[in-house]
N, C-alpha and C positions, 0 to 999 in steps of 0.2 A: 754976248752977241749970239743971236740965233744962227744955227748952222744952216747954210743954204746948199742947194744942189751944186752950185759952181764951186764952193769952197771945198767940196769933197773930191774935186778933180775929175768929175764925170761930165762929159760933154754929150748930152743926149737930148734929142727932140722927142717929146712925148705928146702924141696927138690923141687927145681924149674926146674929140668931137666926131670921130669917124664911125661911131656906132650909135644907133638909135635906142640902145638898151639902157641908157642912163650913164651918169658919170662914173659910178663905181664899176660897172661892167666895162666901160670904155677904158678906164685906167688899168683895170686888171688885165684886159686883153693886150693893151699897149706894153705894159711891163713884161708880160709873159712873152710877147713876141720879141722884145728887146733881148731877153735872156736866151730864148730859143735861137735867135739869129746871131748871137755872139756879140751883140753890141754892149751887153752887160756881162762881162766874163765872170767865171766862178770866183768867189771871194770878194767881189766888189761890195763895198759898204754903201748902202742907200741912205739918203738923208732921213732925218726924223720925220714923222708924219706931220708935225707942225710946220717944219721948214718946207717940205714939198707942197703942202696945202697952200702955203703963202706964195710959193713960186708959181703954182698953177692957177691960183685964184679959186680954189674949191674948198669945201668944208674939211676940217681935219678928220672927222669921222669917215669921210669918203676914202681918204688915203689909208687910214688905219684899217678899214674893212678890206680894202684891196690887198694890203700887205698880208692880212690874216688869211685871205683866200689863197694867196700864192704860197704862204707857209704851209697851209694844209695840203696843197697840191704837191709840195716838195720842191717848188722852184726857188723859194727863199728860206732862210733860216733866221730865227730870232732868238737871241739870248741876252739876258740882262747884263749890262756892262759892255756888251760887244755890238749892240745895235742889230739892225736888220741887214743881212748880207745875201748875195746871190749864192745859192747852194752849189756844191760840187756835184753836179748831176752827171751820172754815168749812163743813165737811161733817160731818154727824152720822152716826156709824157705824150700820149696820143693827142693829135689835134683834131681828129674827126671821129665820127662814129665807127669808121672802118679803116683804121690806120694800117700802114704796113709795118711789120716788125723791123727794128733796127738792132744791129749788133751793139752790145754793150760791154763795158769793162766791169760792171758790178751794179748792184742794186742801189736805189736811193734809200730805201727803208729796209731794215733787216729784222724780220720776225722769226728767224730760225732759232729754236731753243738751244740752250747750252752755255750761253754767255751772260754775265750780269751787265749792268750799266757801268761800263768802264769809265765814263766821264765822272762818276760819283766816287771813284777810288779816293780814299782819304789821304791825299798826298801830304798835307801838312802834318797830320798826326803820324803817318808812317815815317816821314822824315825825322820828326822829333824822336820817335822810338828808335830809329836807326842811329841817331847821334848818341843817345843814351847808351844803347847796347854796345856800340863801338868804343865809346869812352871807357866803359867798365870792363871791356874784354881784355884778358891777358894776351900776351904775344902768342903763346902757343896755340890759341884757338885758330890761328890762321894757317896752321899746318894741316897735314893729312890726318883726319880725325877718325873717330869711332864710326864704323860702317852703319851703325844704327842711327846715326845723326847726333846732333848736339844734345847733351843731357839737359841743357836749359830749356830747349824746346820740348823735349820729351816729357819733362817734369811739368811744364806749363800745360801741355796738352792733356796729360793724365788728370790734372785737376779740373780743367775746363770740360772735358768730355764726361767726366763723372757727374759734374754739376748740371750741365746743359742737356746731355743726351742719355744719361743713365748708363754709361759705359763703365764696366769694371776694368780699370786700366792700371797698369804698373809701368813706370818709365822703363824698366828693364825689358819689358815685352813690347815696346813700341819701336817700330822701325820707320824712319823718315824716308820718303821716296819722292821722286820728281813728278808727282801727279798720279792719277788713277791708273793710267795705262802702264806706267812703270810698275806700280804695285801688282797689277794683274799679271804682268809678264813674270814677275818674281814668283808669285803664287802658282801660276800655271806650270812653270818649270819644276817646282817642287811636287805638285800633284801628278805630273806626268811620269814621275818615277814610281815604279811598283813598290809597294810597301804596305805595312799593316794599317795605314790610315784609309786604304781603299776598302769599299764595301764588298769587293769581290776577292777572288783568289790572287789578284795581281797579274794575271796573265791576260793577254789581249790588249786592245786599244782602250785607254782610259777615256771616260766620258765626263764632261762637266755639263750638268743640266742648267739651262738658262730659261729666261722668260720668253713668252711668245712675242713680246714687243720689246725692242731695245735698240742698241746701236750696232750696226754691222762692223764698225771698226773694232769693237770689243770681241765680237765673234771671230774676226780675223786674227786678232792677237792670241786668242785661245788656241786656234788652229796652229799658229806658228810655234806654240810651246809643245806641240805633240799631242794635245788633247782633242777629242772630237766633242762638239757641242750639240746638244739635242734639246728641242723646245718642250717645255711643260705646258699643259693646257691652261687656258685663262677664261675666267668668267667674271660676273659682276662683283664677286667677293675677292677678286685678285687672282694671283697665280695659284693653280691647283697643285698641291704638293702630294696628293695621294699617289701620283705616278712614281714616286720615289720608293714606295714600300718595298722593303726587302733588299734594296740596293741592286735591283736587277739591271742587267745590261752593263755592268762595270762602272756604274756611276760613282765617282770618287768625290764629287763635290757639287754644289749648286750655287749659282750666282743669282742673288736676289736684290731688289730695291724695295724692301718691305715697308718703309715708312711712307713712301710716295712713289708708286710704281712708275717707271719711266717707259713710255710717255703717258700711259693711260691715266695716271694720277690717283688711283685708288690705293689705300693702305691694305696691307695683307691682313686678312681676317684673323682675329685672335686664335681661333681654332686651328687655322693653318700655320700660324706662327708656332704654336705648341707642337703640331704634327711634324713640322720639318725639323725641329730640335730633337724630337723623339727619334726620328729617322737617323739623325746624325749620331745620337748616343748608341743606338742599337747596332749600327753598321760600321761605325768608325769613319763615316763620311764627314766632310767639312762644308760649312756654310760660309760663303763669301758675301758679306753684307755691304752693299754700296749705299752709303748714306749721303748721297750727292747733294741734297738740299735740305737737310734735316733742320736747319735753323729757321726756315721760312714756313711757318704754319700760322694761319690767320684766324680760323673760325673756332678753334677749340684747343685744348691742351695738346702740346706736342706728343706725337707718337714716339714712345721711347725706343731706343735701339734694341734690336733683336739680340744683340750680343749680351745684354744683361741677363737673358734667360739661361745662358750657358757659355761662359767665357772659354771653356775648354774645347768647344766644338765650333765656335763662330769667330771668324776673322772680321773685325770692324775696319772698314775702309773709308777714309774721309780725305777731303782736300780743302784748300783755300780758293779753289777755282770759282765757286759760285758766291761765296761770302766776300771775297776780296777781288781776285783777278786770276785767270788761268795763266797769265804770263809769269806769275811768281814761281810756277812749277814746284809747288810744295804740296805734298800729300803725306798720309800716315797710315800705317797698318798697326792695329792693336791685335796681337797674336796670342793664340793659346800657348801655354808653357812648352808643350812638346814641339812646337814649330818655330819658336823664336830663334834658336840657334841655327836651324837649317835655312830659314829665310835670310838671316843675317849673312850667312856664308854665301848664299846665292847672290847677294848684293855685291860682295867683293871684300877685299882685305882692308880697304879704306873707303871713306865717304867721298868718292869723286863724282857722285851724281847730283848732289845738292849743295848749293852755295852756302858757306858758313855764315856770311853776313846776313843773308835773308832769313836764315834759321834763327839767328840771334835777335833780329829785328822782330820777327813774328812772336818769339818768346816774350820779349818786352812788351809788344803790343797787347798780348793776352794778359800778362800779369798786371799791367798798369790799368786795366779796365777799358782801354781804348777799343779793343775788339768787341766787347759787349756793347759799347755805345754805338759803334758803327753798325753792328748787326741790327740793333733796335731801330736805328734810323732807316736802314735799308728795308727792314720789314714793313715799316709804315709806308714808305714810298712805293714798294711793290704791291702792297695791299690796295693802295689808292689806284694804281694802274689797273689792277685786277677788277676793282669795282667799276672803273670807267669803261673797261671792256665789256663787262656784263651789261651795264646801262646802255651802251651803244648798240649792242646786239638786240636788246629788248625794243629799242626805238626804231632801228633801221633794218634789222634782219630777224624778225621774230620766228622765222622757221629754223633758225640756227640756235642750238643750245650749247652752252659751255659746261663741260664736266671736268672733274679732277682739279677743281680750283680751291680746295680747302688749304692748299699748301703749294709751295714751289714758285717757279718763275715762268710757268707756261700753263696753257689751257688747251684742252681738246675741244674743238668746235665740231659738233655733230652736224653733218650736212644731209640734205635730202638724198636718197639713194641715186647713184649714178652721176653725181655732180662733182666729185672730188677732182677728177682730172681737168675738167673745164675750168674750175675755180683756180686751180694752180696755174693753168695757162693764162687766165685773165690777170693773175697777179703780176706776171711778167710785164704786161702792158702798163701797169701802174708803178713799175720800178720797185716791186715789192719782192724781197726774198722770203719765200714761204714754202713750207714742206707739208705734203699730205701725209696722212697716217700710214699709207702704204709704204712709205720710205722706211718705216720703223718695224714692219711686220716680218717675222721670220718666214722664209719660204716653206718650212715644214710645220708652221703653226696650224693647229686644227680648228681654231676659232673662225667663224665666218667673217668675211671681209665687211668692214664698216667704213662708209664714206665719212671722212673727217679731216680737219686740219689740225696740225700741232703748232700752236702760236706761242712763240716766246715773247712775253711782254717785258722781260728784264733787259733785253739788249739795247733798245733805243735810249738815247740820252733824254733828259727831261725836256729839252727844247725840241727834240725830234719825235716825241711820243705822240703828240696830237696829230702830226702829219701822217705818221705810220698808221694810227687808228683810223684816220679818215680814208687812207688808201685801202685798208683792209675792208672797211664797210662798203666801198665801191665795188669790190669784186665778189661779195657774198650774195647768194641768191635771195 
């Protein structure tokens, strides 16, 4: 029996004759007003387009088109198997050309980079791996374990990283940590101690060189460990490493995203990769390689890890935050031989930072091949979104160009000069969480300011991506 409006428990009068703009526009306006006014509360399931068309005596396509319009605007959500529902809107869309701002609890669409599509987390495969890992685990694994982390995970990671990223890894030199921030704190604490690894005499304040663009939370963490951070110049070839020559200024290490600079998106030029490794060898400095999204390259062969050039001078830092989910709180450090014991000691006498069951599950997930299958599927999904973003820009905002899109889960959209601030403000009206490039620029960066947006296309769910893309296009010049 066809589902009707009444059988869904929704008592609502929809007047589609109050506008002269046609049935589709009238129905769209009526439903929007019902949501805006609270007569259709968040989570309410709407009838199928067939049922509502029969109840209202209109064509089914009219209802389907009205639903699609409201999904694109963010008023409704549509997901296969769940039907069409009223969205949980924390920001109300503007009703006129000059609306007044409203206070909000949060955005409707999130395009802030840094998070993958959490709705696509492989729950069934992860649960299967967890059951297998727990069933095979002896009782003693549930006690206080090796501070380096479970040997099962370290062994699985050594094989995977060698195969997929060109990392020269030994399970004995891998330390499991609870994400990138934890790993950075461990390394910062080690680097802040005077010693032979420093490129200077060991006196004075230690310096960790960083890129001109990045995350302020990382710079703050560096400062908390007792190191001072200083920006390296940046140009179209990536971070300029010539400023490291000679280890001047007490530079003890350099933090880089060489495969896909965050957020600018360019890989570090091969000559500069070689130059920074040469600097580390000559001075005893240390390179911290943040390979935050190395699995997601779309247009050519992956850029191998910098660590493969010199495992004695490069610390490889990776996590499951982009490939799976940040909530797992699992990361890893592949350390030079001379640092492995020191970093392990800094972590503590036992592994109280990382859950054993999640470590065992990830180890099983990798060794069973489920991790590779998930990454390949995610790579196809994110590439499709990247292509849709580029196509939408070409059609609706030709003055905006997308850069840094050969890899990763975000794009940098170059804007006409002087428009970044106004576009970010306009995004608020559309219920869109969006960051400008200025949010990621170091105060001491020497590069000229560029107006741009940093758009994370990995965060929205599949059902929300179309609406997020539509909202983005509405705010672009």
